[in-house]
All heavy atoms as a GROMACS GRO file, in nm:
protein
  632
    1MET      N    1   1.290  -1.640   2.132
    1MET     CA    2   1.200  -1.669   2.022
    1MET      C    3   1.253  -1.609   1.891
    1MET      O    4   1.240  -1.671   1.785
    1MET     CB    5   1.061  -1.614   2.054
    1MET     CG    6   0.960  -1.646   1.948
    1MET     SD    7   0.797  -1.588   1.997
    1MET     CE    8   0.697  -1.708   1.917
    2VAL      N    9   1.312  -1.488   1.897
    2VAL     CA   10   1.369  -1.426   1.777
    2VAL      C   11   1.476  -1.516   1.718
    2VAL      O   12   1.481  -1.538   1.598
    2VAL     CB   13   1.427  -1.286   1.809
    2VAL    CG1   14   1.504  -1.230   1.691
    2VAL    CG2   15   1.317  -1.191   1.850
    3GLU      N   16   1.562  -1.569   1.804
    3GLU     CA   17   1.670  -1.657   1.758
    3GLU      C   18   1.612  -1.782   1.693
    3GLU      O   19   1.660  -1.826   1.588
    3GLU     CB   20   1.758  -1.695   1.878
    3GLU     CG   21   1.881  -1.772   1.839
    3GLU     CD   22   1.977  -1.791   1.956
    3GLU    OE1   23   1.936  -1.772   2.073
    3GLU    OE2   24   2.092  -1.824   1.930
    4GLU      N   25   1.508  -1.836   1.752
    4GLU     CA   26   1.445  -1.957   1.699
    4GLU      C   27   1.385  -1.933   1.560
    4GLU      O   28   1.402  -2.013   1.469
    4GLU     CB   29   1.333  -1.998   1.796
    4GLU     CG   30   1.316  -2.147   1.811
    4GLU     CD   31   1.211  -2.175   1.916
    4GLU    OE1   32   1.244  -2.169   2.037
    4GLU    OE2   33   1.095  -2.203   1.878
    5VAL      N   34   1.316  -1.822   1.544
    5VAL     CA   35   1.245  -1.793   1.419
    5VAL      C   36   1.339  -1.745   1.309
    5VAL      O   37   1.329  -1.787   1.194
    5VAL     CB   38   1.133  -1.689   1.443
    5VAL    CG1   39   1.072  -1.643   1.312
    5VAL    CG2   40   1.028  -1.746   1.536
    6THR      N   41   1.434  -1.656   1.344
    6THR     CA   42   1.517  -1.592   1.241
    6THR      C   43   1.655  -1.652   1.223
    6THR      O   44   1.720  -1.631   1.121
    6THR     CB   45   1.538  -1.443   1.274
    6THR    OG1   46   1.616  -1.432   1.393
    6THR    CG2   47   1.404  -1.372   1.291
    7GLY      N   48   1.705  -1.720   1.326
    7GLY     CA   49   1.842  -1.771   1.320
    7GLY      C   50   1.944  -1.668   1.365
    7GLY      O   51   2.064  -1.695   1.369
    8CYS      N   52   1.898  -1.548   1.399
    8CYS     CA   53   1.987  -1.443   1.449
    8CYS      C   54   2.020  -1.474   1.595
    8CYS      O   55   1.929  -1.488   1.677
    8CYS     CB   56   1.917  -1.308   1.438
    8CYS     SG   57   2.012  -1.170   1.505
    9PRO      N   58   2.149  -1.483   1.630
    9PRO     CA   59   2.185  -1.512   1.769
    9PRO      C   60   2.128  -1.406   1.865
    9PRO      O   61   2.121  -1.288   1.832
    9PRO     CB   62   2.337  -1.508   1.769
    9PRO     CG   63   2.378  -1.525   1.627
    9PRO     CD   64   2.266  -1.468   1.545
   10LYS      N   65   2.089  -1.450   1.983
   10LYS     CA   66   2.032  -1.359   2.082
   10LYS      C   67   2.126  -1.243   2.112
   10LYS      O   68   2.082  -1.128   2.123
   10LYS     CB   69   2.000  -1.435   2.211
   10LYS     CG   70   1.938  -1.348   2.316
   10LYS     CD   71   1.905  -1.425   2.443
   10LYS     CE   72   1.846  -1.332   2.548
   10LYS     NZ   73   1.811  -1.404   2.670
   11SER      N   74   2.256  -1.270   2.121
   11SER     CA   75   2.352  -1.164   2.154
   11SER      C   76   2.354  -1.055   2.045
   11SER      O   77   2.361  -0.936   2.075
   11SER     CB   78   2.492  -1.221   2.174
   11SER     OG   79   2.535  -1.287   2.056
   12THR      N   80   2.344  -1.096   1.919
   12THR     CA   81   2.341  -0.999   1.809
   12THR      C   82   2.213  -0.918   1.811
   12THR      O   83   2.216  -0.796   1.796
   12THR     CB   84   2.355  -1.072   1.673
   12THR    OG1   85   2.477  -1.145   1.672
   12THR    CG2   86   2.355  -0.974   1.557
   13PHE      N   87   2.102  -0.986   1.832
   13PHE     CA   88   1.973  -0.917   1.840
   13PHE      C   89   1.973  -0.814   1.953
   13PHE      O   90   1.929  -0.700   1.936
   13PHE     CB   91   1.858  -1.016   1.860
   13PHE     CG   92   1.725  -0.950   1.882
   13PHE    CD1   93   1.654  -0.896   1.776
   13PHE    CD2   94   1.673  -0.938   2.010
   13PHE    CE1   95   1.533  -0.832   1.796
   13PHE    CE2   96   1.552  -0.874   2.031
   13PHE     CZ   97   1.482  -0.822   1.925
   14MET      N   98   2.024  -0.853   2.070
   14MET     CA   99   2.027  -0.762   2.184
   14MET      C  100   2.118  -0.643   2.157
   14MET      O  101   2.086  -0.530   2.195
   14MET     CB  102   2.071  -0.837   2.310
   14MET     CG  103   1.970  -0.940   2.358
   14MET     SD  104   1.805  -0.872   2.390
   14MET     CE  105   1.840  -0.764   2.526
   15GLN      N  106   2.230  -0.666   2.089
   15GLN     CA  107   2.321  -0.556   2.055
   15GLN      C  108   2.253  -0.455   1.961
   15GLN      O  109   2.263  -0.334   1.981
   15GLN     CB  110   2.449  -0.610   1.992
   15GLN     CG  111   2.552  -0.504   1.963
   15GLN     CD  112   2.679  -0.562   1.903
   15GLN    OE1  113   2.681  -0.674   1.855
   15GLN    NE2  114   2.784  -0.483   1.904
   16VAL      N  115   2.183  -0.506   1.862
   16VAL     CA  116   2.110  -0.418   1.769
   16VAL      C  117   1.999  -0.343   1.844
   16VAL      O  118   1.983  -0.222   1.828
   16VAL     CB  119   2.052  -0.498   1.651
   16VAL    CG1  120   1.955  -0.414   1.569
   16VAL    CG2  121   2.163  -0.552   1.563
   17ALA      N  122   1.924  -0.414   1.928
   17ALA     CA  123   1.815  -0.350   2.003
   17ALA      C  124   1.868  -0.240   2.094
   17ALA      O  125   1.811  -0.131   2.101
   17ALA     CB  126   1.740  -0.455   2.085
   18GLU      N  127   1.978  -0.266   2.162
   18GLU     CA  128   2.037  -0.166   2.251
   18GLU      C  129   2.090  -0.046   2.173
   18GLU      O  130   2.079   0.068   2.217
   18GLU     CB  131   2.147  -0.229   2.336
   18GLU     CG  132   2.092  -0.324   2.441
   18GLU     CD  133   2.199  -0.411   2.508
   18GLU    OE1  134   2.319  -0.396   2.476
   18GLU    OE2  135   2.160  -0.494   2.591
   19THR      N  136   2.145  -0.070   2.054
   19THR     CA  137   2.195   0.039   1.970
   19THR      C  138   2.081   0.127   1.921
   19THR      O  139   2.090   0.250   1.925
   19THR     CB  140   2.274  -0.017   1.850
   19THR    OG1  141   2.384  -0.093   1.900
   19THR    CG2  142   2.327   0.094   1.761
   20VAL      N  143   1.972   0.065   1.877
   20VAL     CA  144   1.855   0.140   1.831
   20VAL      C  145   1.798   0.223   1.946
   20VAL      O  146   1.770   0.342   1.930
   20VAL     CB  147   1.747   0.046   1.773
   20VAL    CG1  148   1.614   0.120   1.753
   20VAL    CG2  149   1.794  -0.014   1.642
   21LEU      N  150   1.786   0.163   2.063
   21LEU     CA  151   1.732   0.235   2.178
   21LEU      C  152   1.822   0.350   2.220
   21LEU      O  153   1.775   0.460   2.248
   21LEU     CB  154   1.712   0.138   2.295
   21LEU     CG  155   1.646   0.197   2.419
   21LEU    CD1  156   1.509   0.255   2.386
   21LEU    CD2  157   1.636   0.092   2.528
   22ALA      N  158   1.953   0.328   2.220
   22ALA     CA  159   2.048   0.432   2.260
   22ALA      C  160   2.048   0.550   2.163
   22ALA      O  161   2.082   0.662   2.200
   22ALA     CB  162   2.189   0.373   2.271
   23ASN      N  163   2.010   0.526   2.038
   23ASN     CA  164   2.009   0.630   1.936
   23ASN      C  165   1.868   0.680   1.904
   23ASN      O  166   1.845   0.738   1.799
   23ASN     CB  167   2.078   0.580   1.808
   23ASN     CG  168   2.226   0.565   1.829
   23ASN    OD1  169   2.298   0.663   1.839
   23ASN    ND2  170   2.272   0.442   1.843
   24SER      N  171   1.777   0.657   1.994
   24SER     CA  172   1.641   0.703   1.977
   24SER      C  173   1.616   0.819   2.072
   24SER      O  174   1.686   0.836   2.171
   24SER     CB  175   1.544   0.589   2.010
   24SER     OG  176   1.410   0.633   1.998
   25GLY      N  177   1.521   0.901   2.038
   25GLY     CA  178   1.486   1.013   2.125
   25GLY      C  179   1.486   1.144   2.050
   25GLY      O  180   1.493   1.147   1.928
   26ARG      N  181   1.479   1.252   2.124
   26ARG     CA  182   1.466   1.385   2.063
   26ARG      C  183   1.577   1.420   1.964
   26ARG      O  184   1.555   1.489   1.867
   26ARG     CB  185   1.462   1.492   2.171
   26ARG     CG  186   1.333   1.493   2.246
   26ARG     CD  187   1.315   1.629   2.311
   26ARG     NE  188   1.182   1.643   2.366
   26ARG     CZ  189   1.077   1.682   2.296
   26ARG    NH1  190   1.088   1.709   2.169
   26ARG    NH2  191   0.960   1.694   2.353
   27ASP      N  192   1.699   1.375   1.991
   27ASP     CA  193   1.811   1.412   1.905
   27ASP      C  194   1.819   1.331   1.776
   27ASP      O  195   1.872   1.377   1.677
   27ASP     CB  196   1.943   1.398   1.981
   27ASP     CG  197   1.952   1.497   2.096
   27ASP    OD1  198   1.886   1.602   2.089
   27ASP    OD2  199   2.024   1.467   2.192
   28ALA      N  200   1.772   1.209   1.776
   28ALA     CA  201   1.783   1.123   1.658
   28ALA      C  202   1.663   1.029   1.650
   28ALA      O  203   1.676   0.909   1.662
   28ALA     CB  204   1.913   1.042   1.664
   29PRO      N  205   1.542   1.085   1.628
   29PRO     CA  206   1.424   1.001   1.635
   29PRO      C  207   1.388   0.924   1.508
   29PRO      O  208   1.309   0.832   1.512
   29PRO     CB  209   1.312   1.100   1.666
   29PRO     CG  210   1.357   1.225   1.599
   29PRO     CD  211   1.508   1.225   1.614
   30ARG      N  212   1.447   0.958   1.394
   30ARG     CA  213   1.396   0.898   1.270
   30ARG      C  214   1.480   0.777   1.227
   30ARG      O  215   1.599   0.771   1.252
   30ARG     CB  216   1.388   1.003   1.162
   30ARG     CG  217   1.486   0.987   1.050
   30ARG     CD  218   1.471   1.093   0.944
   30ARG     NE  219   1.601   1.150   0.922
   30ARG     CZ  220   1.632   1.275   0.937
   30ARG    NH1  221   1.541   1.362   0.970
   30ARG    NH2  222   1.753   1.318   0.918
   31LEU      N  223   1.416   0.683   1.162
   31LEU     CA  224   1.484   0.572   1.096
   31LEU      C  225   1.471   0.597   0.947
   31LEU      O  226   1.366   0.636   0.898
   31LEU     CB  227   1.418   0.438   1.132
   31LEU     CG  228   1.442   0.389   1.275
   31LEU    CD1  229   1.362   0.261   1.300
   31LEU    CD2  230   1.589   0.363   1.301
   32GLU      N  231   1.578   0.573   0.875
   32GLU     CA  232   1.578   0.594   0.731
   32GLU      C  233   1.580   0.461   0.659
   32GLU      O  234   1.648   0.368   0.701
   32GLU     CB  235   1.699   0.678   0.690
   32GLU     CG  236   1.698   0.816   0.753
   32GLU     CD  237   1.824   0.895   0.726
   32GLU    OE1  238   1.919   0.840   0.666
   32GLU    OE2  239   1.829   1.011   0.767
   33LEU      N  240   1.506   0.451   0.552
   33LEU     CA  241   1.510   0.331   0.471
   33LEU      C  242   1.555   0.366   0.330
   33LEU      O  243   1.534   0.478   0.284
   33LEU     CB  244   1.374   0.260   0.470
   33LEU     CG  245   1.254   0.332   0.412
   33LEU    CD1  246   1.229   0.283   0.271
   33LEU    CD2  247   1.134   0.309   0.499
   34ARG      N  248   1.618   0.273   0.267
   34ARG     CA  249   1.674   0.295   0.134
   34ARG      C  250   1.599   0.210   0.032
   34ARG      O  251   1.508   0.135   0.065
   34ARG     CB  252   1.823   0.258   0.133
   34ARG     CG  253   1.905   0.320   0.244
   34ARG     CD  254   1.910   0.471   0.230
   34ARG     NE  255   1.974   0.531   0.345
   34ARG     CZ  256   2.070   0.619   0.341
   34ARG    NH1  257   2.116   0.660   0.225
   34ARG    NH2  258   2.120   0.670   0.451
   35VAL      N  259   1.638   0.218  -0.092
   35VAL     CA  260   1.572   0.147  -0.201
   35VAL      C  261   1.571  -0.004  -0.177
   35VAL      O  262   1.476  -0.072  -0.210
   35VAL     CB  263   1.637   0.180  -0.337
   35VAL    CG1  264   1.575   0.098  -0.449
   35VAL    CG2  265   1.620   0.327  -0.368
   36GLY      N  266   1.676  -0.057  -0.116
   36GLY     CA  267   1.685  -0.201  -0.091
   36GLY      C  268   1.566  -0.256  -0.015
   36GLY      O  269   1.520  -0.366  -0.041
   37TRP      N  270   1.517  -0.179   0.081
   37TRP     CA  271   1.402  -0.226   0.159
   37TRP      C  272   1.278  -0.237   0.071
   37TRP      O  273   1.205  -0.334   0.079
   37TRP     CB  274   1.372  -0.130   0.273
   37TRP     CG  275   1.465  -0.138   0.388
   37TRP    CD1  276   1.598  -0.173   0.385
   37TRP    CD2  277   1.436  -0.111   0.525
   37TRP    NE1  278   1.651  -0.166   0.510
   37TRP    CE2  279   1.554  -0.128   0.598
   37TRP    CE3  280   1.321  -0.070   0.590
   37TRP    CZ2  281   1.559  -0.109   0.735
   37TRP    CZ3  282   1.327  -0.051   0.726
   37TRP    CH2  283   1.444  -0.071   0.798
   38THR      N  284   1.256  -0.137  -0.013
   38THR     CA  285   1.135  -0.138  -0.096
   38THR      C  286   1.146  -0.239  -0.210
   38THR      O  287   1.043  -0.282  -0.262
   38THR     CB  288   1.106   0.002  -0.153
   38THR    OG1  289   1.220   0.046  -0.228
   38THR    CG2  290   1.076   0.101  -0.043
   39GLN      N  291   1.266  -0.275  -0.248
   39GLN     CA  292   1.285  -0.370  -0.357
   39GLN      C  293   1.291  -0.515  -0.308
   39GLN      O  294   1.284  -0.607  -0.388
   39GLN     CB  295   1.414  -0.339  -0.434
   39GLN     CG  296   1.417  -0.201  -0.496
   39GLN     CD  297   1.311  -0.184  -0.605
   39GLN    OE1  298   1.290  -0.273  -0.684
   39GLN    NE2  299   1.246  -0.070  -0.606
   40HIS      N  300   1.306  -0.536  -0.179
   40HIS     CA  301   1.322  -0.670  -0.122
   40HIS      C  302   1.188  -0.743  -0.123
   40HIS      O  303   1.082  -0.682  -0.113
   40HIS     CB  304   1.375  -0.658   0.021
   40HIS     CG  305   1.430  -0.785   0.075
   40HIS    ND1  306   1.349  -0.882   0.129
   40HIS    CD2  307   1.556  -0.831   0.083
   40HIS    CE1  308   1.424  -0.983   0.169
   40HIS    NE2  309   1.550  -0.954   0.143
   41THR      N  310   1.192  -0.876  -0.134
   41THR     CA  311   1.068  -0.954  -0.134
   41THR      C  312   0.990  -0.940  -0.004
   41THR      O  313   0.869  -0.956  -0.003
   41THR     CB  314   1.097  -1.103  -0.158
   41THR    OG1  315   1.189  -1.150  -0.060
   41THR    CG2  316   1.153  -1.128  -0.297
   42CYS      N  317   1.059  -0.909   0.106
   42CYS     CA  318   0.993  -0.889   0.235
   42CYS      C  319   0.985  -0.740   0.271
   42CYS      O  320   0.967  -0.706   0.388
   42CYS     CB  321   1.067  -0.964   0.345
   42CYS     SG  322   1.071  -1.141   0.321
   43GLY      N  323   1.000  -0.653   0.172
   43GLY     CA  324   1.004  -0.508   0.195
   43GLY      C  325   0.887  -0.454   0.274
   43GLY      O  326   0.906  -0.382   0.372
   44PRO      N  327   0.763  -0.486   0.235
   44PRO     CA  328   0.650  -0.432   0.311
   44PRO      C  329   0.652  -0.473   0.458
   44PRO      O  330   0.621  -0.393   0.546
   44PRO     CB  331   0.528  -0.491   0.239
   44PRO     CG  332   0.575  -0.515   0.100
   44PRO     CD  333   0.720  -0.557   0.115
   45GLN      N  334   0.693  -0.596   0.486
   45GLN     CA  335   0.701  -0.642   0.624
   45GLN      C  336   0.811  -0.568   0.701
   45GLN      O  337   0.792  -0.529   0.816
   45GLN     CB  338   0.728  -0.794   0.631
   45GLN     CG  339   0.611  -0.877   0.585
   45GLN     CD  340   0.610  -0.900   0.435
   45GLN    OE1  341   0.684  -0.839   0.358
   45GLN    NE2  342   0.524  -0.990   0.391
   46MET      N  343   0.927  -0.547   0.637
   46MET     CA  344   1.036  -0.476   0.704
   46MET      C  345   0.999  -0.332   0.733
   46MET      O  346   1.024  -0.281   0.842
   46MET     CB  347   1.164  -0.481   0.619
   46MET     CG  348   1.226  -0.618   0.613
   46MET     SD  349   1.390  -0.622   0.537
   46MET     CE  350   1.356  -0.577   0.369
   47ILE      N  351   0.936  -0.265   0.637
   47ILE     CA  352   0.897  -0.126   0.656
   47ILE      C  353   0.788  -0.115   0.762
   47ILE      O  354   0.790  -0.025   0.846
   47ILE     CB  355   0.854  -0.064   0.522
   47ILE    CG1  356   0.975  -0.058   0.428
   47ILE    CG2  357   0.795   0.076   0.543
   47ILE    CD1  358   0.942  -0.030   0.285
   48GLY      N  359   0.695  -0.209   0.762
   48GLY     CA  360   0.591  -0.211   0.865
   48GLY      C  361   0.650  -0.231   1.003
   48GLY      O  362   0.609  -0.166   1.100
   49CYS      N  363   0.748  -0.320   1.014
   49CYS     CA  364   0.815  -0.344   1.142
   49CYS      C  365   0.893  -0.221   1.186
   49CYS      O  366   0.896  -0.187   1.305
   49CYS     CB  367   0.908  -0.465   1.133
   49CYS     SG  368   0.820  -0.621   1.128
   50CYS      N  369   0.954  -0.153   1.092
   50CYS     CA  370   1.027  -0.029   1.122
   50CYS      C  371   0.932   0.076   1.178
   50CYS      O  372   0.961   0.142   1.278
   50CYS     CB  373   1.096   0.021   0.996
   50CYS     SG  374   1.196   0.167   1.019
   51ALA      N  375   0.816   0.090   1.115
   51ALA     CA  376   0.716   0.186   1.163
   51ALA      C  377   0.664   0.147   1.301
   51ALA      O  378   0.648   0.233   1.389
   51ALA     CB  379   0.601   0.196   1.063
   52LEU      N  380   0.642   0.019   1.323
   52LEU     CA  381   0.596  -0.029   1.454
   52LEU      C  382   0.702  -0.004   1.561
   52LEU      O  383   0.671   0.039   1.672
   52LEU     CB  384   0.562  -0.177   1.446
   52LEU     CG  385   0.508  -0.241   1.574
   52LEU    CD1  386   0.382  -0.169   1.622
   52LEU    CD2  387   0.479  -0.388   1.551
   53LEU      N  388   0.828  -0.027   1.526
   53LEU     CA  389   0.938   0.000   1.620
   53LEU      C  390   0.940   0.147   1.658
   53LEU      O  391   0.954   0.182   1.776
   53LEU     CB  392   1.072  -0.041   1.557
   53LEU     CG  393   1.196  -0.009   1.638
   53LEU    CD1  394   1.196  -0.084   1.770
   53LEU    CD2  395   1.321  -0.043   1.558
   54GLN      N  396   0.924   0.235   1.560
   54GLN     CA  397   0.921   0.378   1.588
   54GLN      C  398   0.803   0.415   1.679
   54GLN      O  399   0.816   0.499   1.768
   54GLN     CB  400   0.916   0.459   1.459
   54GLN     CG  401   1.047   0.461   1.384
   54GLN     CD  402   1.153   0.538   1.459
   54GLN    OE1  403   1.202   0.497   1.562
   54GLN    NE2  404   1.187   0.654   1.407
   55LEU      N  405   0.691   0.351   1.657
   55LEU     CA  406   0.574   0.375   1.741
   55LEU      C  407   0.601   0.331   1.884
   55LEU      O  408   0.574   0.404   1.980
   55LEU     CB  409   0.453   0.302   1.684
   55LEU     CG  410   0.320   0.323   1.754
   55LEU    CD1  411   0.278   0.469   1.746
   55LEU    CD2  412   0.213   0.234   1.692
   56LEU      N  413   0.660   0.213   1.901
   56LEU     CA  414   0.692   0.161   2.034
   56LEU      C  415   0.795   0.247   2.106
   56LEU      O  416   0.791   0.260   2.229
   56LEU     CB  417   0.743   0.017   2.024
   56LEU     CG  418   0.640  -0.087   1.983
   56LEU    CD1  419   0.708  -0.220   1.953
   56LEU    CD2  420   0.534  -0.103   2.091
   57LEU      N  421   0.888   0.306   2.031
   57LEU     CA  422   0.990   0.392   2.091
   57LEU      C  423   0.940   0.534   2.119
   57LEU      O  424   1.010   0.615   2.179
   57LEU     CB  425   1.113   0.400   1.998
   57LEU     CG  426   1.196   0.273   1.988
   57LEU    CD1  427   1.299   0.286   1.876
   57LEU    CD2  428   1.264   0.240   2.120
   58GLY      N  429   0.819   0.565   2.075
   58GLY     CA  430   0.764   0.698   2.097
   58GLY      C  431   0.815   0.802   2.000
   58GLY      O  432   0.812   0.922   2.028
   59ASN      N  433   0.864   0.758   1.885
   59ASN     CA  434   0.922   0.850   1.787
   59ASN      C  435   0.825   0.893   1.677
   59ASN      O  436   0.864   0.965   1.587
   59ASN     CB  437   1.046   0.788   1.723
   59ASN     CG  438   1.159   0.773   1.821
   59ASN    OD1  439   1.168   0.848   1.918
   59ASN    ND2  440   1.245   0.677   1.799
   60ILE      N  441   0.700   0.853   1.685
   60ILE     CA  442   0.601   0.896   1.588
   60ILE      C  443   0.537   1.024   1.640
   60ILE      O  444   0.501   1.034   1.757
   60ILE     CB  445   0.493   0.788   1.565
   60ILE    CG1  446   0.554   0.659   1.511
   60ILE    CG2  447   0.383   0.838   1.473
   60ILE    CD1  448   0.613   0.668   1.372
   61GLY      N  449   0.525   1.125   1.553
   61GLY     CA  450   0.465   1.251   1.592
   61GLY      C  451   0.564   1.354   1.643
   61GLY      O  452   0.528   1.467   1.669
   62ARG      N  453   0.689   1.316   1.656
   62ARG     CA  454   0.793   1.411   1.695
   62ARG      C  455   0.845   1.481   1.570
   62ARG      O  456   0.848   1.422   1.463
   62ARG     CB  457   0.912   1.338   1.757
   62ARG     CG  458   0.887   1.288   1.894
   62ARG     CD  459   1.017   1.235   1.949
   62ARG     NE  460   0.997   1.194   2.087
   62ARG     CZ  461   1.084   1.128   2.156
   62ARG    NH1  462   1.200   1.095   2.101
   62ARG    NH2  463   1.060   1.096   2.280
   63PRO      N  464   0.892   1.605   1.585
   63PRO     CA  465   0.954   1.672   1.469
   63PRO      C  466   1.072   1.588   1.418
   63PRO      O  467   1.160   1.552   1.497
   63PRO     CB  468   1.001   1.805   1.527
   63PRO     CG  469   0.914   1.828   1.647
   63PRO     CD  470   0.887   1.690   1.702
   64GLY      N  471   1.071   1.554   1.291
   64GLY     CA  472   1.177   1.473   1.233
   64GLY      C  473   1.164   1.325   1.263
   64GLY      O  474   1.248   1.246   1.221
   65GLY      N  475   1.062   1.286   1.335
   65GLY     CA  476   1.047   1.146   1.375
   65GLY      C  477   0.981   1.061   1.270
   65GLY      O  478   0.939   1.108   1.165
   66GLY      N  479   0.971   0.934   1.299
   66GLY     CA  480   0.904   0.841   1.210
   66GLY      C  481   1.001   0.767   1.119
   66GLY      O  482   1.114   0.739   1.154
   67VAL      N  483   0.954   0.735   1.000
   67VAL     CA  484   1.031   0.660   0.902
   67VAL      C  485   1.049   0.748   0.778
   67VAL      O  486   0.953   0.803   0.727
   67VAL     CB  487   0.959   0.530   0.864
   67VAL    CG1  488   1.042   0.449   0.765
   67VAL    CG2  489   0.929   0.447   0.988
   68MET      N  490   1.172   0.761   0.732
   68MET     CA  491   1.199   0.847   0.617
   68MET      C  492   1.254   0.763   0.503
   68MET      O  493   1.355   0.695   0.518
   68MET     CB  494   1.302   0.954   0.656
   68MET     CG  495   1.340   1.044   0.542
   68MET     SD  496   1.458   1.165   0.601
   68MET     CE  497   1.494   1.251   0.452
   69ALA      N  498   1.188   0.768   0.389
   69ALA     CA  499   1.238   0.700   0.270
   69ALA      C  500   1.345   0.788   0.207
   69ALA      O  501   1.317   0.896   0.158
   69ALA     CB  502   1.124   0.675   0.171
   70LEU      N  503   1.469   0.743   0.213
   70LEU     CA  504   1.580   0.821   0.161
   70LEU      C  505   1.627   0.758   0.030
   70LEU      O  506   1.666   0.642   0.027
   70LEU     CB  507   1.694   0.824   0.263
   70LEU     CG  508   1.808   0.919   0.235
   70LEU    CD1  509   1.759   1.062   0.228
   70LEU    CD2  510   1.915   0.908   0.343
   71ARG      N  511   1.621   0.834  -0.076
   71ARG     CA  512   1.656   0.784  -0.209
   71ARG      C  513   1.784   0.851  -0.258
   71ARG      O  514   1.820   0.959  -0.213
   71ARG     CB  515   1.543   0.812  -0.308
   71ARG     CG  516   1.409   0.758  -0.264
   71ARG     CD  517   1.413   0.607  -0.258
   71ARG     NE  518   1.279   0.553  -0.248
   71ARG     CZ  519   1.236   0.479  -0.149
   71ARG    NH1  520   1.314   0.452  -0.049
   71ARG    NH2  521   1.115   0.430  -0.148
   72GLY      N  522   1.848   0.790  -0.354
   72GLY     CA  523   1.974   0.841  -0.405
   72GLY      C  524   1.963   0.958  -0.500
   72GLY      O  525   2.054   1.037  -0.512
   73HIS      N  526   1.850   0.972  -0.568
   73HIS     CA  527   1.835   1.083  -0.662
   73HIS      C  528   1.687   1.118  -0.676
   73HIS      O  529   1.600   1.041  -0.639
   73HIS     CB  530   1.898   1.051  -0.797
   73HIS     CG  531   1.854   0.920  -0.855
   73HIS    ND1  532   1.737   0.908  -0.926
   73HIS    CD2  533   1.909   0.796  -0.850
   73HIS    CE1  534   1.723   0.780  -0.964
   73HIS    NE2  535   1.826   0.712  -0.919
   74ALA      N  536   1.661   1.234  -0.729
   74ALA     CA  537   1.526   1.289  -0.731
   74ALA      C  538   1.430   1.217  -0.825
   74ALA      O  539   1.310   1.237  -0.816
   74ALA     CB  540   1.532   1.437  -0.768
   75SER      N  541   1.478   1.133  -0.915
   75SER     CA  542   1.386   1.069  -1.009
   75SER      C  543   1.320   0.944  -0.952
   75SER      O  544   1.239   0.881  -1.017
   75SER     CB  545   1.459   1.035  -1.139
   75SER     OG  546   1.558   0.938  -1.116
   76ILE      N  547   1.354   0.909  -0.828
   76ILE     CA  548   1.287   0.797  -0.761
   76ILE      C  549   1.192   0.858  -0.660
   76ILE      O  550   1.226   0.954  -0.592
   76ILE     CB  551   1.389   0.706  -0.690
   76ILE    CG1  552   1.482   0.642  -0.791
   76ILE    CG2  553   1.318   0.599  -0.610
   76ILE    CD1  554   1.588   0.552  -0.730
   77GLN      N  555   1.070   0.801  -0.647
   77GLN     CA  556   0.974   0.857  -0.553
   77GLN      C  557   1.036   0.866  -0.413
   77GLN      O  558   1.117   0.784  -0.374
   77GLN     CB  559   0.848   0.773  -0.550
   77GLN     CG  560   0.865   0.643  -0.474
   77GLN     CD  561   0.739   0.562  -0.466
   77GLN    OE1  562   0.703   0.498  -0.564
   77GLN    NE2  563   0.675   0.563  -0.353
   78GLY      N  564   0.998   0.966  -0.339
   78GLY     CA  565   1.049   0.982  -0.204
   78GLY      C  566   1.133   1.106  -0.191
   78GLY      O  567   1.100   1.212  -0.244
   79PHE      N  568   1.245   1.097  -0.123
   79PHE     CA  569   1.330   1.210  -0.090
   79PHE      C  570   1.378   1.283  -0.215
   79PHE      O  571   1.428   1.224  -0.308
   79PHE     CB  572   1.450   1.160  -0.010
   79PHE     CG  573   1.547   1.268   0.029
   79PHE    CD1  574   1.506   1.372   0.109
   79PHE    CD2  575   1.677   1.263  -0.016
   79PHE    CE1  576   1.595   1.470   0.146
   79PHE    CE2  577   1.767   1.361   0.020
   79PHE     CZ  578   1.725   1.464   0.102
   80ASP      N  579   1.363   1.416  -0.215
   80ASP     CA  580   1.402   1.494  -0.332
   80ASP      C  581   1.527   1.578  -0.309
   80ASP      O  582   1.564   1.658  -0.393
   80ASP     CB  583   1.287   1.586  -0.376
   80ASP     CG  584   1.254   1.691  -0.270
   80ASP    OD1  585   1.315   1.693  -0.165
   80ASP    OD2  586   1.162   1.771  -0.298
   81GLY      N  587   1.591   1.561  -0.192
   81GLY     CA  588   1.712   1.636  -0.163
   81GLY      C  589   1.687   1.777  -0.116
   81GLY      O  590   1.780   1.850  -0.087
   82CYS      N  591   1.560   1.817  -0.105
   82CYS     CA  592   1.528   1.955  -0.068
   82CYS      C  593   1.455   1.963   0.066
   82CYS      O  594   1.396   2.065   0.098
   82CYS     CB  595   1.441   2.019  -0.175
   82CYS     SG  596   1.523   2.027  -0.334
   83SER      N  597   1.456   1.856   0.144
   83SER     CA  598   1.382   1.856   0.269
   83SER      C  599   1.446   1.948   0.371
   83SER      O  600   1.567   1.948   0.389
   83SER     CB  601   1.376   1.713   0.325
   83SER     OG  602   1.314   1.715   0.451
   84ASP      N  603   1.364   2.025   0.440
   84ASP     CA  604   1.418   2.113   0.543
   84ASP      C  605   1.426   2.044   0.678
   84ASP      O  606   1.461   2.106   0.778
   84ASP     CB  607   1.336   2.241   0.553
   84ASP     CG  608   1.190   2.215   0.591
   84ASP    OD1  609   1.150   2.097   0.600
   84ASP    OD2  610   1.118   2.313   0.612
   85THR      N  611   1.394   1.913   0.684
   85THR     CA  612   1.402   1.840   0.811
   85THR      C  613   1.537   1.775   0.831
   85THR      O  614   1.564   1.720   0.936
   85THR     CB  615   1.293   1.732   0.818
   85THR    OG1  616   1.313   1.639   0.712
   85THR    CG2  617   1.155   1.793   0.811
   86LEU      N  618   1.622   1.779   0.729
   86LEU     CA  619   1.754   1.717   0.743
   86LEU      C  620   1.846   1.810   0.821
   86LEU      O  621   1.835   1.931   0.812
   86LEU     CB  622   1.814   1.688   0.605
   86LEU     CG  623   1.742   1.582   0.523
   86LEU    CD1  624   1.806   1.569   0.386
   86LEU    CD2  625   1.742   1.449   0.593
   87PRO      N  626   1.941   1.749   0.895
   87PRO     CA  627   2.035   1.832   0.971
   87PRO      C  628   2.124   1.915   0.882
   87PRO      O  629   2.148   1.886   0.770
   87PRO     CB  630   2.118   1.733   1.050
   87PRO     CG  631   2.079   1.597   1.007
   87PRO     CD  632   1.965   1.609   0.912
   0.00000   0.00000   0.00000
């Protein structure tokens, strides 16, 4: 169905899904988003899907888990470069 709706080949989708799953868990629970997501016409949908994915993977509520808005400099809302949650 993903291939039908998005045009993304099933093999590519499965590779991305397996990569996300393999890199999820206690050691690397967070997904980071950049300015491009918030500036995109479908940004709210992508960020919502990212949050839902984190919820399904069990990464919400873990230390360092969830979705992190990572920005390039302090004058944009979000990451200020002073977070103590970064490695």
